[in-house]
N, C-alpha and C positions, 0 to 999 in steps of 0.2 A: 371457506366463505361461501362457496357455491352450494355445498351441502346444507349449510345453515339457511341459505335463501330458499332452497327447495323445501326444507322442513317447515319454513314459515310462509309458504304459499306463493313465493315468487316464481316466475317462469324461468326455468333453467334448461338449457339445451342438454339432453341426456348424454350426448357424445362428449361434452366437456367434463363430465364426471368420470368417464372411463379413459380419458386421454392419458397416455404414458409418454413422457418426454424421453427422447433418446439422447441423453447427454453423455458425452464421452469425456473422461478425465485424462489429461495428458500429464505424464510424469515430467517434472521439471528438475533440472540440476540446480542445487543450491550451492552457491559459492560464498565462502567466508573469507574475510580479510584477516590477515595476521596483525598483531600489534605493530610489527615493523612496517607493514604496508600502510597502516593508518598513519603512523608517524611520517612516512615518506609523503603521503598525500597532504598531511597538515603543513608540511614545509615547502610544498611545491609552489613555484611561482608561475602563474599563468601569463601568457603573452598580453600585451597592452590591449589587443583587440577583443580579449575575452575576460576583462576584469570583473564582469558580473559573476563569474565562476568562483571568485574569491569568497563571496558571501555564502554560496552554496556549499563550498568546501568547509567553511567555518561552522556552519550549522551541522553538517554531517559529522565532522570530527568532534565537535563539542558534545554531541550525543554520546559518542563512545567514550570520550575521556571522562565525562561526568558519570558514566555508567548508570545513566538514568533512562528509564523507558518511558517516562512521562516528560515531555518537553514541549514548551510553548514557544512558537516563533516570536511572539510578542515580547518575550524576554530579551531578544536580541536588539530591539529598537532602542 
């Protein structure tokens, strides 16, 4: 976008065209749940003080049980 501006007569700071960002990537460990772990989670009973986690659990487990990668939260309402 800056090059386009310069080519079309807009004032552009020349240093911004030569800027190189020093972005470091960090390797992250990816953890997968087994089917047994998902089943255990789907039947887990949360304490009374954290009943809001029931809904989170249901949405999370439904995603895997339906084997659907496209899921709308509005379908749960």
